[in-house]
N, CA, C and O atoms as a CHARMM CRD file, in Angstrom:
* protein
*
  384
    1    1 UNK  N   -192.66800-162.79800 192.51700 PROA 1      0.00000
    2    1 UNK  CA  -192.70800-161.58900 192.12900 PROA 1      0.00000
    3    1 UNK  C   -194.19000-161.11900 192.57400 PROA 1      0.00000
    4    1 UNK  O   -195.17600-161.85300 192.51000 PROA 1      0.00000
    5    2 UNK  N   -194.19600-159.95500 192.97700 PROA 2      0.00000
    6    2 UNK  CA  -195.47100-159.36700 193.57000 PROA 2      0.00000
    7    2 UNK  C   -196.46800-158.89000 192.28200 PROA 2      0.00000
    8    2 UNK  O   -196.01200-158.38000 191.26000 PROA 2      0.00000
    9    3 UNK  N   -197.60000-159.09200 192.46400 PROA 3      0.00000
   10    3 UNK  CA  -198.53700-158.65500 191.26300 PROA 3      0.00000
   11    3 UNK  C   -199.19600-157.38600 191.65400 PROA 3      0.00000
   12    3 UNK  O   -200.23900-157.37800 192.30700 PROA 3      0.00000
   13    4 UNK  N   -198.53400-156.21900 191.21900 PROA 4      0.00000
   14    4 UNK  CA  -198.63300-154.81100 191.27500 PROA 4      0.00000
   15    4 UNK  C   -200.13800-154.34400 191.01800 PROA 4      0.00000
   16    4 UNK  O   -200.69300-153.47300 191.68800 PROA 4      0.00000
   17    5 UNK  N   -200.71300-155.02300 189.98100 PROA 5      0.00000
   18    5 UNK  CA  -201.98300-154.71300 189.63100 PROA 5      0.00000
   19    5 UNK  C   -203.04100-155.20700 190.57800 PROA 5      0.00000
   20    5 UNK  O   -204.00100-154.48400 190.84300 PROA 5      0.00000
   21    6 UNK  N   -202.92100-156.30600 191.05700 PROA 6      0.00000
   22    6 UNK  CA  -203.86300-156.87600 192.11900 PROA 6      0.00000
   23    6 UNK  C   -203.80600-156.01500 193.34000 PROA 6      0.00000
   24    6 UNK  O   -204.89300-155.65200 193.78900 PROA 6      0.00000
   25    7 UNK  N   -202.67300-155.61100 193.97500 PROA 7      0.00000
   26    7 UNK  CA  -202.38100-154.66900 194.93200 PROA 7      0.00000
   27    7 UNK  C   -203.01000-153.28800 194.93800 PROA 7      0.00000
   28    7 UNK  O   -203.55200-152.76000 195.90900 PROA 7      0.00000
   29    8 UNK  N   -202.85400-152.72600 193.61700 PROA 8      0.00000
   30    8 UNK  CA  -203.23000-151.53400 193.13700 PROA 8      0.00000
   31    8 UNK  C   -204.90200-151.47700 193.33300 PROA 8      0.00000
   32    8 UNK  O   -205.54400-150.64400 193.97200 PROA 8      0.00000
   33    9 UNK  N   -205.38500-152.61000 192.59100 PROA 9      0.00000
   34    9 UNK  CA  -206.78900-152.86000 192.43900 PROA 9      0.00000
   35    9 UNK  C   -207.38100-152.95000 193.87000 PROA 9      0.00000
   36    9 UNK  O   -208.52200-152.54800 194.09700 PROA 9      0.00000
   37   10 UNK  N   -206.63300-153.45400 194.77700 PROA 10     0.00000
   38   10 UNK  CA  -207.38600-153.66200 196.15700 PROA 10     0.00000
   39   10 UNK  C   -207.07300-152.41700 196.86800 PROA 10     0.00000
   40   10 UNK  O   -207.98100-152.13100 197.64800 PROA 10     0.00000
   41   11 UNK  N   -206.01500-151.50100 196.87100 PROA 11     0.00000
   42   11 UNK  CA  -205.96200-150.40400 197.65200 PROA 11     0.00000
   43   11 UNK  C   -206.83200-149.25600 197.19000 PROA 11     0.00000
   44   11 UNK  O   -207.39700-148.52300 198.00200 PROA 11     0.00000
   45   12 UNK  N   -206.95400-149.08000 195.68400 PROA 12     0.00000
   46   12 UNK  CA  -207.80600-147.97600 195.06900 PROA 12     0.00000
   47   12 UNK  C   -209.07500-147.79700 195.82300 PROA 12     0.00000
   48   12 UNK  O   -209.24300-146.85600 196.59900 PROA 12     0.00000
   49   13 UNK  N   -209.90900-148.65600 195.59700 PROA 13     0.00000
   50   13 UNK  CA  -211.47000-148.61300 196.10500 PROA 13     0.00000
   51   13 UNK  C   -211.56100-148.09300 197.66900 PROA 13     0.00000
   52   13 UNK  O   -212.38800-147.30100 198.12000 PROA 13     0.00000
   53   14 UNK  N   -210.56600-148.70100 198.32300 PROA 14     0.00000
   54   14 UNK  CA  -210.38000-148.32800 199.80500 PROA 14     0.00000
   55   14 UNK  C   -210.05400-146.87200 200.02000 PROA 14     0.00000
   56   14 UNK  O   -210.59400-146.34600 200.99400 PROA 14     0.00000
   57   15 UNK  N   -209.41500-146.27800 199.41600 PROA 15     0.00000
   58   15 UNK  CA  -208.84900-144.86200 199.31400 PROA 15     0.00000
   59   15 UNK  C   -209.69900-143.92200 198.60400 PROA 15     0.00000
   60   15 UNK  O   -209.68100-142.72200 198.87700 PROA 15     0.00000
   61   16 UNK  N   -210.41900-144.40300 197.73300 PROA 16     0.00000
   62   16 UNK  CA  -211.13900-143.46400 196.70500 PROA 16     0.00000
   63   16 UNK  C   -211.59800-142.33700 197.41100 PROA 16     0.00000
   64   16 UNK  O   -211.21300-141.21800 197.07100 PROA 16     0.00000
   65   17 UNK  N   -212.48000-142.51600 198.48000 PROA 17     0.00000
   66   17 UNK  CA  -213.47900-141.64800 199.02400 PROA 17     0.00000
   67   17 UNK  C   -212.35400-140.73100 200.01100 PROA 17     0.00000
   68   17 UNK  O   -212.30900-139.51800 199.80800 PROA 17     0.00000
   69   18 UNK  N   -211.64500-141.21100 200.85000 PROA 18     0.00000
   70   18 UNK  CA  -210.68900-140.29900 201.59700 PROA 18     0.00000
   71   18 UNK  C   -209.81600-139.39900 200.91900 PROA 18     0.00000
   72   18 UNK  O   -209.67200-138.24400 201.31900 PROA 18     0.00000
   73   19 UNK  N   -209.15800-139.90000 199.81000 PROA 19     0.00000
   74   19 UNK  CA  -208.22000-139.11800 198.96200 PROA 19     0.00000
   75   19 UNK  C   -209.20100-138.21600 198.20300 PROA 19     0.00000
   76   19 UNK  O   -208.83800-137.03900 198.20300 PROA 19     0.00000
   77   20 UNK  N   -210.16800-138.42100 197.65800 PROA 20     0.00000
   78   20 UNK  CA  -211.03900-137.55500 196.78600 PROA 20     0.00000
   79   20 UNK  C   -211.55500-136.35500 197.80600 PROA 20     0.00000
   80   20 UNK  O   -211.59900-135.18200 197.43600 PROA 20     0.00000
   81   21 UNK  N   -211.94700-136.79200 199.15800 PROA 21     0.00000
   82   21 UNK  CA  -212.49100-135.73500 199.97100 PROA 21     0.00000
   83   21 UNK  C   -211.33500-134.79800 200.34600 PROA 21     0.00000
   84   21 UNK  O   -211.48100-133.57600 200.36100 PROA 21     0.00000
   85   22 UNK  N   -210.18500-135.40800 200.64700 PROA 22     0.00000
   86   22 UNK  CA  -209.27900-134.53000 201.01200 PROA 22     0.00000
   87   22 UNK  C   -208.71500-133.51000 199.68300 PROA 22     0.00000
   88   22 UNK  O   -208.42200-132.32100 199.80800 PROA 22     0.00000
   89   23 UNK  N   -208.66400-134.13900 198.67600 PROA 23     0.00000
   90   23 UNK  CA  -208.20300-133.27500 197.46000 PROA 23     0.00000
   91   23 UNK  C   -209.15800-132.25000 197.29500 PROA 23     0.00000
   92   23 UNK  O   -208.82100-131.08000 197.47800 PROA 23     0.00000
   93   24 UNK  N   -210.35800-132.56200 196.95800 PROA 24     0.00000
   94   24 UNK  CA  -211.49500-131.57500 196.77800 PROA 24     0.00000
   95   24 UNK  C   -211.66800-130.46800 197.62500 PROA 24     0.00000
   96   24 UNK  O   -211.73200-129.30400 197.23000 PROA 24     0.00000
   97   25 UNK  N   -211.75600-130.90000 198.98000 PROA 25     0.00000
   98   25 UNK  CA  -211.66900-129.77800 200.05200 PROA 25     0.00000
   99   25 UNK  C   -210.56600-128.98600 200.23000 PROA 25     0.00000
  100   25 UNK  O   -210.67000-127.83500 200.65400 PROA 25     0.00000
  101   26 UNK  N   -209.33400-129.58100 199.89500 PROA 26     0.00000
  102   26 UNK  CA  -208.15100-128.78000 199.94800 PROA 26     0.00000
  103   26 UNK  C   -208.03500-127.78400 198.95500 PROA 26     0.00000
  104   26 UNK  O   -207.53400-126.69100 199.21900 PROA 26     0.00000
  105   27 UNK  N   -208.48300-128.09300 197.76800 PROA 27     0.00000
  106   27 UNK  CA  -208.55500-127.17100 196.47600 PROA 27     0.00000
  107   27 UNK  C   -209.42600-126.19200 196.78400 PROA 27     0.00000
  108   27 UNK  O   -209.06900-125.01600 196.70400 PROA 27     0.00000
  109   28 UNK  N   -210.71100-126.54600 197.18700 PROA 28     0.00000
  110   28 UNK  CA  -211.91100-125.82100 197.30900 PROA 28     0.00000
  111   28 UNK  C   -211.39400-124.62200 198.41500 PROA 28     0.00000
  112   28 UNK  O   -211.54700-123.41900 198.20400 PROA 28     0.00000
  113   29 UNK  N   -210.82900-125.12400 199.48400 PROA 29     0.00000
  114   29 UNK  CA  -210.41600-124.15600 200.28300 PROA 29     0.00000
  115   29 UNK  C   -209.63800-123.01800 199.94600 PROA 29     0.00000
  116   29 UNK  O   -209.94500-121.84100 200.13500 PROA 29     0.00000
  117   30 UNK  N   -208.37000-123.57100 199.31600 PROA 30     0.00000
  118   30 UNK  CA  -207.22600-122.67800 198.84700 PROA 30     0.00000
  119   30 UNK  C   -207.97200-121.62900 197.76700 PROA 30     0.00000
  120   30 UNK  O   -207.87300-120.40800 197.88600 PROA 30     0.00000
  121   31 UNK  N   -208.67900-122.23700 196.77200 PROA 31     0.00000
  122   31 UNK  CA  -209.14600-121.52700 195.41200 PROA 31     0.00000
  123   31 UNK  C   -210.19800-120.61600 196.19300 PROA 31     0.00000
  124   31 UNK  O   -210.30000-119.42600 195.89600 PROA 31     0.00000
  125   32 UNK  N   -210.90500-121.13800 197.10100 PROA 32     0.00000
  126   32 UNK  CA  -212.12000-120.13800 197.51700 PROA 32     0.00000
  127   32 UNK  C   -211.68900-118.88500 198.32800 PROA 32     0.00000
  128   32 UNK  O   -212.18300-117.76200 198.23000 PROA 32     0.00000
  129   33 UNK  N   -210.54400-119.33000 199.25700 PROA 33     0.00000
  130   33 UNK  CA  -210.02500-118.12000 199.96300 PROA 33     0.00000
  131   33 UNK  C   -209.27100-117.23000 199.37500 PROA 33     0.00000
  132   33 UNK  O   -209.16300-116.08100 199.80400 PROA 33     0.00000
  133   34 UNK  N   -208.55300-117.75600 198.12400 PROA 34     0.00000
  134   34 UNK  CA  -207.62700-116.83200 197.55700 PROA 34     0.00000
  135   34 UNK  C   -208.34300-116.07400 196.33900 PROA 34     0.00000
  136   34 UNK  O   -208.10700-114.88200 196.14200 PROA 34     0.00000
  137   35 UNK  N   -209.12000-116.71500 195.62300 PROA 35     0.00000
  138   35 UNK  CA  -209.70700-116.17700 194.45100 PROA 35     0.00000
  139   35 UNK  C   -211.11400-115.53900 194.62800 PROA 35     0.00000
  140   35 UNK  O   -211.43000-114.49900 194.05100 PROA 35     0.00000
  141   36 UNK  N   -211.91800-116.20900 195.44100 PROA 36     0.00000
  142   36 UNK  CA  -213.50400-115.90900 195.52200 PROA 36     0.00000
  143   36 UNK  C   -213.88300-115.41500 196.86200 PROA 36     0.00000
  144   36 UNK  O   -215.05200-115.39400 197.24800 PROA 36     0.00000
  145   37 UNK  N   -212.79500-114.98600 197.62100 PROA 37     0.00000
  146   37 UNK  CA  -213.11900-114.33700 198.83000 PROA 37     0.00000
  147   37 UNK  C   -214.05300-115.08800 199.96800 PROA 37     0.00000
  148   37 UNK  O   -214.74600-114.50500 200.80200 PROA 37     0.00000
  149   38 UNK  N   -213.92000-116.44500 199.81800 PROA 38     0.00000
  150   38 UNK  CA  -214.68800-117.19700 200.80000 PROA 38     0.00000
  151   38 UNK  C   -214.44000-116.72700 202.31700 PROA 38     0.00000
  152   38 UNK  O   -213.33400-116.34600 202.70100 PROA 38     0.00000
  153   39 UNK  N   -215.56600-116.78900 203.13400 PROA 39     0.00000
  154   39 UNK  CA  -215.50000-116.33600 204.48200 PROA 39     0.00000
  155   39 UNK  C   -214.65000-117.27300 205.22300 PROA 39     0.00000
  156   39 UNK  O   -214.41800-118.39300 204.76700 PROA 39     0.00000
  157   40 UNK  N   -214.16300-116.86200 206.36700 PROA 40     0.00000
  158   40 UNK  CA  -213.27700-117.62600 207.15800 PROA 40     0.00000
  159   40 UNK  C   -214.09200-118.74000 207.85800 PROA 40     0.00000
  160   40 UNK  O   -213.55900-119.78400 208.23200 PROA 40     0.00000
  161   41 UNK  N   -215.40500-118.47200 208.01800 PROA 41     0.00000
  162   41 UNK  CA  -216.46500-119.58900 208.72500 PROA 41     0.00000
  163   41 UNK  C   -216.67600-120.80000 207.60200 PROA 41     0.00000
  164   41 UNK  O   -216.75000-121.98400 207.93100 PROA 41     0.00000
  165   42 UNK  N   -216.75100-120.38900 206.40300 PROA 42     0.00000
  166   42 UNK  CA  -216.98800-121.47300 205.44100 PROA 42     0.00000
  167   42 UNK  C   -215.63700-122.14700 205.34100 PROA 42     0.00000
  168   42 UNK  O   -215.55300-123.36900 205.46300 PROA 42     0.00000
  169   43 UNK  N   -214.56800-121.38000 205.12200 PROA 43     0.00000
  170   43 UNK  CA  -213.22300-121.92900 204.86600 PROA 43     0.00000
  171   43 UNK  C   -212.88900-122.98700 205.86600 PROA 43     0.00000
  172   43 UNK  O   -212.29800-124.03300 205.59700 PROA 43     0.00000
  173   44 UNK  N   -213.35700-122.59000 207.14700 PROA 44     0.00000
  174   44 UNK  CA  -212.98500-123.50900 208.40000 PROA 44     0.00000
  175   44 UNK  C   -213.76500-124.82900 208.24700 PROA 44     0.00000
  176   44 UNK  O   -213.32000-125.89500 208.67300 PROA 44     0.00000
  177   45 UNK  N   -214.98400-124.70500 207.60100 PROA 45     0.00000
  178   45 UNK  CA  -215.52000-126.01300 207.52500 PROA 45     0.00000
  179   45 UNK  C   -214.78600-126.94100 206.49400 PROA 45     0.00000
  180   45 UNK  O   -214.61100-128.14200 206.69700 PROA 45     0.00000
  181   46 UNK  N   -214.38400-126.29500 205.40300 PROA 46     0.00000
  182   46 UNK  CA  -213.64800-127.06900 204.29500 PROA 46     0.00000
  183   46 UNK  C   -212.26700-127.62500 204.85400 PROA 46     0.00000
  184   46 UNK  O   -211.82500-128.72800 204.53300 PROA 46     0.00000
  185   47 UNK  N   -211.67500-126.80800 205.66100 PROA 47     0.00000
  186   47 UNK  CA  -210.53100-127.11700 206.16200 PROA 47     0.00000
  187   47 UNK  C   -210.69900-128.25000 207.24900 PROA 47     0.00000
  188   47 UNK  O   -209.77000-129.05300 207.34000 PROA 47     0.00000
  189   48 UNK  N   -211.59400-128.37100 207.93500 PROA 48     0.00000
  190   48 UNK  CA  -212.02700-129.22700 208.99300 PROA 48     0.00000
  191   48 UNK  C   -212.23400-130.73600 208.35000 PROA 48     0.00000
  192   48 UNK  O   -211.81000-131.78300 208.84100 PROA 48     0.00000
  193   49 UNK  N   -213.00000-130.58500 207.11800 PROA 49     0.00000
  194   49 UNK  CA  -213.15900-131.87600 206.31000 PROA 49     0.00000
  195   49 UNK  C   -211.80800-132.20400 205.66800 PROA 49     0.00000
  196   49 UNK  O   -211.41900-133.37100 205.62900 PROA 49     0.00000
  197   50 UNK  N   -211.16400-131.30300 205.21900 PROA 50     0.00000
  198   50 UNK  CA  -209.89300-131.64300 204.67700 PROA 50     0.00000
  199   50 UNK  C   -208.73700-132.24400 205.70800 PROA 50     0.00000
  200   50 UNK  O   -207.87800-133.01900 205.28500 PROA 50     0.00000
  201   51 UNK  N   -208.78200-131.86700 206.94300 PROA 51     0.00000
  202   51 UNK  CA  -207.80200-132.50900 207.81400 PROA 51     0.00000
  203   51 UNK  C   -208.42500-133.64100 208.55700 PROA 51     0.00000
  204   51 UNK  O   -207.72800-134.26800 209.35500 PROA 51     0.00000
  205   52 UNK  N   -209.77700-133.98500 208.35300 PROA 52     0.00000
  206   52 UNK  CA  -210.38700-135.05400 209.25000 PROA 52     0.00000
  207   52 UNK  C   -210.71300-134.76200 210.31700 PROA 52     0.00000
  208   52 UNK  O   -210.96600-135.70200 211.07000 PROA 52     0.00000
  209   53 UNK  N   -210.83000-133.58700 210.76500 PROA 53     0.00000
  210   53 UNK  CA  -211.11900-133.14200 212.07500 PROA 53     0.00000
  211   53 UNK  C   -212.55600-133.67600 212.64400 PROA 53     0.00000
  212   53 UNK  O   -212.74200-133.88200 213.84300 PROA 53     0.00000
  213   54 UNK  N   -213.48100-133.86100 211.70600 PROA 54     0.00000
  214   54 UNK  CA  -214.91800-134.54800 212.01100 PROA 54     0.00000
  215   54 UNK  C   -214.80800-135.87300 212.81400 PROA 54     0.00000
  216   54 UNK  O   -215.69400-136.25100 213.58000 PROA 54     0.00000
  217   55 UNK  N   -213.57500-136.59400 212.56600 PROA 55     0.00000
  218   55 UNK  CA  -213.48000-137.99000 213.01200 PROA 55     0.00000
  219   55 UNK  C   -212.86800-137.88500 214.56000 PROA 55     0.00000
  220   55 UNK  O   -212.63200-138.92500 215.17400 PROA 55     0.00000
  221   56 UNK  N   -212.64400-136.69000 215.11200 PROA 56     0.00000
  222   56 UNK  CA  -212.02000-136.69000 216.47000 PROA 56     0.00000
  223   56 UNK  C   -210.48200-136.71500 216.56000 PROA 56     0.00000
  224   56 UNK  O   -209.88900-136.94700 215.50600 PROA 56     0.00000
  225   57 UNK  N   -209.80600-136.52300 217.59600 PROA 57     0.00000
  226   57 UNK  CA  -208.52100-136.29500 217.59300 PROA 57     0.00000
  227   57 UNK  C   -207.76400-137.81700 217.24500 PROA 57     0.00000
  228   57 UNK  O   -206.73700-137.89600 216.57200 PROA 57     0.00000
  229   58 UNK  N   -208.44600-138.93900 217.81000 PROA 58     0.00000
  230   58 UNK  CA  -207.60200-140.22300 217.63000 PROA 58     0.00000
  231   58 UNK  C   -207.83800-140.69400 216.16300 PROA 58     0.00000
  232   58 UNK  O   -206.90400-141.29300 215.63000 PROA 58     0.00000
  233   59 UNK  N   -208.81300-140.52000 215.55700 PROA 59     0.00000
  234   59 UNK  CA  -209.26100-140.89300 214.22700 PROA 59     0.00000
  235   59 UNK  C   -208.66500-140.00800 213.27300 PROA 59     0.00000
  236   59 UNK  O   -208.17500-140.42600 212.22400 PROA 59     0.00000
  237   60 UNK  N   -208.68800-138.76700 213.60800 PROA 60     0.00000
  238   60 UNK  CA  -207.96000-137.74100 212.67300 PROA 60     0.00000
  239   60 UNK  C   -206.63900-138.39400 212.27800 PROA 60     0.00000
  240   60 UNK  O   -206.33900-138.72700 211.13200 PROA 60     0.00000
  241   61 UNK  N   -205.85000-138.54300 213.42500 PROA 61     0.00000
  242   61 UNK  CA  -204.49800-139.06700 213.05900 PROA 61     0.00000
  243   61 UNK  C   -204.41000-140.38900 212.16600 PROA 61     0.00000
  244   61 UNK  O   -203.50800-140.49400 211.33400 PROA 61     0.00000
  245   62 UNK  N   -205.31900-141.35400 212.34000 PROA 62     0.00000
  246   62 UNK  CA  -205.41800-142.43400 211.41500 PROA 62     0.00000
  247   62 UNK  C   -205.88300-142.06900 210.05400 PROA 62     0.00000
  248   62 UNK  O   -205.45200-142.74300 209.11800 PROA 62     0.00000
  249   63 UNK  N   -206.72600-141.06800 209.81200 PROA 63     0.00000
  250   63 UNK  CA  -207.27800-140.52300 208.59000 PROA 63     0.00000
  251   63 UNK  C   -206.05200-140.00800 207.84400 PROA 63     0.00000
  252   63 UNK  O   -205.87500-140.39300 206.68800 PROA 63     0.00000
  253   64 UNK  N   -205.26300-139.23800 208.37000 PROA 64     0.00000
  254   64 UNK  CA  -204.31200-138.47200 207.75500 PROA 64     0.00000
  255   64 UNK  C   -203.18300-139.53200 207.42100 PROA 64     0.00000
  256   64 UNK  O   -202.60300-139.50500 206.33600 PROA 64     0.00000
  257   65 UNK  N   -202.88800-140.49300 208.42800 PROA 65     0.00000
  258   65 UNK  CA  -201.98800-141.67600 207.85200 PROA 65     0.00000
  259   65 UNK  C   -202.57700-142.34200 206.84200 PROA 65     0.00000
  260   65 UNK  O   -201.90000-142.50400 205.82600 PROA 65     0.00000
  261   66 UNK  N   -203.71000-142.78000 206.87300 PROA 66     0.00000
  262   66 UNK  CA  -204.24200-143.66500 205.67600 PROA 66     0.00000
  263   66 UNK  C   -204.18600-142.92300 204.46800 PROA 66     0.00000
  264   66 UNK  O   -203.79500-143.50400 203.45500 PROA 66     0.00000
  265   67 UNK  N   -204.54600-141.62100 204.41300 PROA 67     0.00000
  266   67 UNK  CA  -204.37400-140.78800 203.10600 PROA 67     0.00000
  267   67 UNK  C   -203.07400-140.81000 202.63200 PROA 67     0.00000
  268   67 UNK  O   -202.82400-141.10000 201.46200 PROA 67     0.00000
  269   68 UNK  N   -201.97500-140.44400 203.68900 PROA 68     0.00000
  270   68 UNK  CA  -200.58900-140.24700 203.13500 PROA 68     0.00000
  271   68 UNK  C   -200.11500-141.54700 202.68300 PROA 68     0.00000
  272   68 UNK  O   -199.75100-141.71200 201.51900 PROA 68     0.00000
  273   69 UNK  N   -200.10300-142.51800 203.58900 PROA 69     0.00000
  274   69 UNK  CA  -199.41500-144.08400 203.03100 PROA 69     0.00000
  275   69 UNK  C   -200.08800-144.58900 201.95400 PROA 69     0.00000
  276   69 UNK  O   -199.52400-145.21900 201.06000 PROA 69     0.00000
  277   70 UNK  N   -201.57400-144.28800 201.98900 PROA 70     0.00000
  278   70 UNK  CA  -202.34300-144.82000 200.68300 PROA 70     0.00000
  279   70 UNK  C   -202.00700-144.27700 199.51200 PROA 70     0.00000
  280   70 UNK  O   -201.93200-145.03600 198.54500 PROA 70     0.00000
  281   71 UNK  N   -201.79000-143.15300 199.37500 PROA 71     0.00000
  282   71 UNK  CA  -201.30100-142.28100 198.27600 PROA 71     0.00000
  283   71 UNK  C   -200.07100-142.64800 197.80600 PROA 71     0.00000
  284   71 UNK  O   -199.93500-142.74300 196.58600 PROA 71     0.00000
  285   72 UNK  N   -198.98000-142.91200 198.66400 PROA 72     0.00000
  286   72 UNK  CA  -197.91300-143.20000 198.36100 PROA 72     0.00000
  287   72 UNK  C   -197.75200-144.66700 197.81700 PROA 72     0.00000
  288   72 UNK  O   -196.86500-144.95500 197.01400 PROA 72     0.00000
  289   73 UNK  N   -198.65900-145.57600 198.30200 PROA 73     0.00000
  290   73 UNK  CA  -198.80600-147.10000 197.79600 PROA 73     0.00000
  291   73 UNK  C   -199.26900-146.88300 196.61800 PROA 73     0.00000
  292   73 UNK  O   -198.56100-147.28900 195.69600 PROA 73     0.00000
  293   74 UNK  N   -200.45400-146.25500 196.29600 PROA 74     0.00000
  294   74 UNK  CA  -200.76100-146.13400 194.93900 PROA 74     0.00000
  295   74 UNK  C   -199.61100-145.55000 193.87000 PROA 74     0.00000
  296   74 UNK  O   -199.40600-146.01600 192.74900 PROA 74     0.00000
  297   75 UNK  N   -199.05800-144.66100 194.35200 PROA 75     0.00000
  298   75 UNK  CA  -198.01100-144.10300 193.35400 PROA 75     0.00000
  299   75 UNK  C   -197.00400-145.10700 193.21300 PROA 75     0.00000
  300   75 UNK  O   -196.64900-145.30000 192.05100 PROA 75     0.00000
  301   76 UNK  N   -196.38500-145.87600 194.20200 PROA 76     0.00000
  302   76 UNK  CA  -195.38200-146.96700 193.83800 PROA 76     0.00000
  303   76 UNK  C   -196.06800-148.09100 193.12200 PROA 76     0.00000
  304   76 UNK  O   -195.43900-148.66200 192.23200 PROA 76     0.00000
  305   77 UNK  N   -197.17700-148.43600 193.38600 PROA 77     0.00000
  306   77 UNK  CA  -197.70000-149.54600 192.53500 PROA 77     0.00000
  307   77 UNK  C   -197.93000-149.00100 191.19900 PROA 77     0.00000
  308   77 UNK  O   -197.44900-149.64900 190.27000 PROA 77     0.00000
  309   78 UNK  N   -198.56500-147.94800 190.93200 PROA 78     0.00000
  310   78 UNK  CA  -198.77900-147.46500 189.59200 PROA 78     0.00000
  311   78 UNK  C   -197.42200-147.16900 188.76300 PROA 78     0.00000
  312   78 UNK  O   -197.37200-147.29800 187.54000 PROA 78     0.00000
  313   79 UNK  N   -196.28600-146.74100 189.58900 PROA 79     0.00000
  314   79 UNK  CA  -195.06300-146.64500 188.85000 PROA 79     0.00000
  315   79 UNK  C   -194.51900-148.16200 188.43200 PROA 79     0.00000
  316   79 UNK  O   -194.05000-148.40600 187.32000 PROA 79     0.00000
  317   80 UNK  N   -194.64600-149.07400 189.42200 PROA 80     0.00000
  318   80 UNK  CA  -194.10800-150.49400 189.01700 PROA 80     0.00000
  319   80 UNK  C   -194.98300-151.06300 187.87700 PROA 80     0.00000
  320   80 UNK  O   -194.42200-151.75300 187.02600 PROA 80     0.00000
  321   81 UNK  N   -196.18600-150.85300 187.79800 PROA 81     0.00000
  322   81 UNK  CA  -197.22500-151.24400 186.70500 PROA 81     0.00000
  323   81 UNK  C   -196.67200-150.64700 185.38300 PROA 81     0.00000
  324   81 UNK  O   -196.80100-151.32400 184.36200 PROA 81     0.00000
  325   82 UNK  N   -196.06300-149.42500 185.31800 PROA 82     0.00000
  326   82 UNK  CA  -195.71200-148.89100 184.01600 PROA 82     0.00000
  327   82 UNK  C   -194.39300-149.44100 183.60400 PROA 82     0.00000
  328   82 UNK  O   -193.96600-149.08800 182.50400 PROA 82     0.00000
  329   83 UNK  N   -193.68700-150.25800 184.33200 PROA 83     0.00000
  330   83 UNK  CA  -192.70700-151.07500 183.79400 PROA 83     0.00000
  331   83 UNK  C   -191.42500-150.57000 183.76200 PROA 83     0.00000
  332   83 UNK  O   -190.48900-151.20400 183.27700 PROA 83     0.00000
  333   84 UNK  N   -191.29500-149.23400 184.35000 PROA 84     0.00000
  334   84 UNK  CA  -189.91600-148.53100 184.32000 PROA 84     0.00000
  335   84 UNK  C   -188.86800-149.31000 185.25300 PROA 84     0.00000
  336   84 UNK  O   -187.67700-149.08300 185.04100 PROA 84     0.00000
  337   85 UNK  N   -189.16100-150.06700 186.10600 PROA 85     0.00000
  338   85 UNK  CA  -188.08300-150.81200 186.66700 PROA 85     0.00000
  339   85 UNK  C   -187.99600-152.27700 186.49800 PROA 85     0.00000
  340   85 UNK  O   -187.23200-152.97600 187.16300 PROA 85     0.00000
  341   86 UNK  N   -188.78000-152.71200 185.61200 PROA 86     0.00000
  342   86 UNK  CA  -188.66400-154.15900 185.05300 PROA 86     0.00000
  343   86 UNK  C   -187.35700-154.46100 184.34300 PROA 86     0.00000
  344   86 UNK  O   -186.76300-153.51600 183.82600 PROA 86     0.00000
  345   87 UNK  N   -186.89400-155.58300 184.27400 PROA 87     0.00000
  346   87 UNK  CA  -185.82700-156.00400 183.45200 PROA 87     0.00000
  347   87 UNK  C   -186.17100-156.26200 181.97500 PROA 87     0.00000
  348   87 UNK  O   -185.40800-155.89300 181.08200 PROA 87     0.00000
  349   88 UNK  N   -187.28100-156.87600 181.73800 PROA 88     0.00000
  350   88 UNK  CA  -187.84300-156.83800 180.38500 PROA 88     0.00000
  351   88 UNK  C   -188.38400-155.73500 180.15000 PROA 88     0.00000
  352   88 UNK  O   -189.48000-155.49300 180.65500 PROA 88     0.00000
  353   89 UNK  N   -187.71700-154.76800 179.29400 PROA 89     0.00000
  354   89 UNK  CA  -188.41700-153.71800 179.12900 PROA 89     0.00000
  355   89 UNK  C   -188.99800-153.82000 177.69800 PROA 89     0.00000
  356   89 UNK  O   -188.37100-154.41200 176.81900 PROA 89     0.00000
  357   90 UNK  N   -190.36700-153.15900 177.43700 PROA 90     0.00000
  358   90 UNK  CA  -190.98200-153.34200 176.15500 PROA 90     0.00000
  359   90 UNK  C   -190.36100-152.57600 175.04900 PROA 90     0.00000
  360   90 UNK  O   -189.96500-151.43000 175.25800 PROA 90     0.00000
  361   91 UNK  N   -190.25000-153.13800 173.87700 PROA 91     0.00000
  362   91 UNK  CA  -189.62800-152.38500 172.88500 PROA 91     0.00000
  363   91 UNK  C   -190.29200-151.34900 172.52500 PROA 91     0.00000
  364   91 UNK  O   -191.50200-151.52400 172.38200 PROA 91     0.00000
  365   92 UNK  N   -189.80300-150.13000 172.29800 PROA 92     0.00000
  366   92 UNK  CA  -190.47800-149.10300 171.81800 PROA 92     0.00000
  367   92 UNK  C   -190.37800-148.86400 170.26600 PROA 92     0.00000
  368   92 UNK  O   -189.58200-149.51600 169.59100 PROA 92     0.00000
  369   93 UNK  N   -191.16200-147.96400 169.74700 PROA 93     0.00000
  370   93 UNK  CA  -191.23400-147.77600 168.31200 PROA 93     0.00000
  371   93 UNK  C   -189.88500-147.47500 167.65500 PROA 93     0.00000
  372   93 UNK  O   -189.57900-147.94700 166.56000 PROA 93     0.00000
  373   94 UNK  N   -189.10400-146.68100 168.35700 PROA 94     0.00000
  374   94 UNK  CA  -187.73300-146.48300 168.07100 PROA 94     0.00000
  375   94 UNK  C   -186.78000-147.58400 168.04000 PROA 94     0.00000
  376   94 UNK  O   -185.75800-147.48800 167.36100 PROA 94     0.00000
  377   95 UNK  N   -187.01800-148.52700 168.66500 PROA 95     0.00000
  378   95 UNK  CA  -186.23400-149.68600 168.86300 PROA 95     0.00000
  379   95 UNK  C   -186.41400-150.73100 167.82300 PROA 95     0.00000
  380   95 UNK  O   -185.62400-151.66700 167.70600 PROA 95     0.00000
  381   96 UNK  N   -187.48400-150.56300 167.04900 PROA 96     0.00000
  382   96 UNK  CA  -188.06500-151.52800 165.75300 PROA 96     0.00000
  383   96 UNK  C   -187.18900-151.09900 164.70700 PROA 96     0.00000
  384   96 UNK  O   -187.29400-151.57900 163.57800 PROA 96     0.00000
């Protein structure tokens, strides 16, 4: 049986900065442009960081792939750690 906690604990620190950077710049871009009238020039800076354009064309693809697959991996390990799919389900308060 796979130890989901160890896998999650291994993946999370590696992906903390890329996912945080992508999330914060994506939200800042959308909210800044829609609600606060952010200029297109500043918006372009946020969008370039969000998309990983600062890494160049080859590494940009790797950055996006790392973000996407890493986030899916964290979701899967998190769901399995919740015990939804385990055969031995924990007894809830209603079962007692």
